[in-house]
N, C-alpha and C positions, 0 to 999 in steps of 0.2 A: 504494500501499499503506500502510495506517495504522501508528499506532505503539502502538495499544491493545495489553495484556496480557490474555490470556483464561485464565480459570479453569474447569476441566472438571467438570462432573456426572459422577456414575457412568452415566447412562444414555447418555451421549454415547459412550462407550467400548463399552459392552454391544449398544446398538442398532447401532452400527456393526459391529461384529465379526458378531453376529447375522443382520441384515438387508443393508445395502446396500454395506459396504465389507468384506466378507469378507477375511482375511489373503491368501487365493488368488486373489481376484477383482480386489482393488485394494490392492495391496501399497504403492502410492505413496502412500495415505493414510496409511498408518501411518508411512512414512518421512517424510512432511510433518509429522505431529506431533513426531516425534523432532527433525527439524531446528528446528522453531520451539522446541520445548522447548530445545535446546540454545543458542537466541539469547535464552531468557527470554521469549518471547512467548505461549508455551501452557505452562499449569501445572496441577496439581489440590492437593489437600491429603491430608495424612495419612489423614484420617478417611475419605475417598473411598477410599483404598488399602484401607484396615481393612473397608469396606464390600464391596468387590471380594473380598477374602478370604475374608468370611463368607459372602455371598451369592451368589458367583457359581460356579455348577457347571461352568463354562467354565475347564478346566485351560490350554488354549491362550492364552487371553487372559491369565491370571495369570503364565504364563512369559513372553509379551511384555512386560509389565509390568515384571516384575523384570529381565530381560534388557536392555531398552531404554528404559524410560520411567521407572524408579525415582526419578532425579535430579529429575523434575518435581513431585513429591509434596513439598509444602512444609509445614513445622509449622505447627501452631495455637495454639502455647501463648504466642504472643508478647503482650505488653501491649495493643497497640491492636487485635489480633483478639479478644482476651478481653473488651475493652471494648465493641467492635460487637456479640459475641455477647450481652452484657448488655443492650444496647439492644433488640435483636431479641426477646430473652425478654420484657422489660419490655411492649414493643409487642404480643407474642402473648397474653401474660397479659390486655391490656387489651381484645382484640378479643373482642366480644360475638358475632360472626358465626361464629366457630368452636366446634366441640365440645369439651368439656373433652381428650376422647382425641385430636383431632387438635393440641392444645397439647402435650399430653404427647410425642406422637409425634416433633413438630417438634422438642422440646427434646433429645431422645434420639438421634436419627438425624444424619446427615452434613450434610442441607439446611442447617439453621441454621448450621453452621459454615462452611459453602461460602458462603453470603451474607454472614455476617461477615468472611470472608477478602476477599471482593470488595470490601465496603463498607470495610473498613480499608487495603487496599493499591491502591483505586481501579483495580479489573480489571473487565473485563467477564465477566459469568457465562455460561457456556454450558450451556444445558439443552435437553431436549425437551419440559419442561412447558410449559404456556400459562397466562397470566393465567386465572382464573376468578373473576369478581366476585361469584358468589352460592355458591360453595362454602362448606360447612360442615365436612364431613367429614375434610378434609386441608387444613394450609396448604401450598399449592404455592410452590415458590420464588419465581416471577414475584410472587405476592401479597405475598410478605415483601420482595422486591426494590424494588417501586414506592413505597411509602412513604418510603422513604430515599434514593430516587434512583439506586438502583444499577443500571446497565444489564446489560440481559440479551439474549442472542441465541440462534439454535439453530447446530447445527452447519455448516448451509449458509452461513448468513450470516457466521460466523466465517471460513469459508474463503474467501468472496469478499473479505473484508477482508485476509485474508493474502495474497490475490493468487492464489487458486485453488490447487489441489494441486500442480501443477508443471508448467512448460513441456514436460517431457519426456512427461509423459501426453498432452498435446494433440499432439505431435509423433508420437508413437506412434499415437495414434488417426488422424491425417492418414495415415499410412503404411499402416494397416491399410485405410482406406476405399481408399486409391489401388490397393492390391492387390485389391481387392474389384470394382474397375471404378468408381473416383469416386463410392463412396457408393452404387450401386444394386446391390441385392440383398444377401443375407445369405450 
C-alpha cells in the first residue's frame, strides 16, 4: 500500500453511485472511502461539495456526503492553493489550443480548484476524465495537470494503490462462491 493522498473529482462520486458502486450493491466501496478519509488518505475540496449540491439530482448521494464524508472536503482558501490556482489560470489563458469559452468554464468550475489543490498539497487527483491532446471545447483536468506534473488516476487505480476495497469483500465473495459450488453456476 502506498502513502499517497488522493483528492476526488465530482465524477468519481457521481459515477460510482450511479453506475458501478451503488450504495445497495457495493456498500464496502463507500465504507472504504470513509475509512481512508478518516486516515487522511482520501479527500475532496469544498468546491466539489458545492458542485454536488448544485448539480446532483441524487438526494441519496448528498445525504451520504453530509452524514459520512463531510470531513473529507478541504478548504481552498489557503495561500498555496490560491497561488496554484493563479498559475493554472495563467497557463489556461496562454493556451491557444482551447476556445475562449473553455477557458472561461475552466475558471468558473471546480476543476481548476481541484487541480490547484492537488498541485499545492502534492496529492494525486482522481478523475474519470482522460487526457485529450487535441481537445478545444473544454480544458479537461488531465490536460491541466500534465504541464504541472500533477499526477492523476481513475478510481480503480486509486483503489489498487489503497489495497483494494477491503479484505472483507474478498472473503465474502469467496464464501458466496463456495455456497454456489466453488464458483460454478450462478
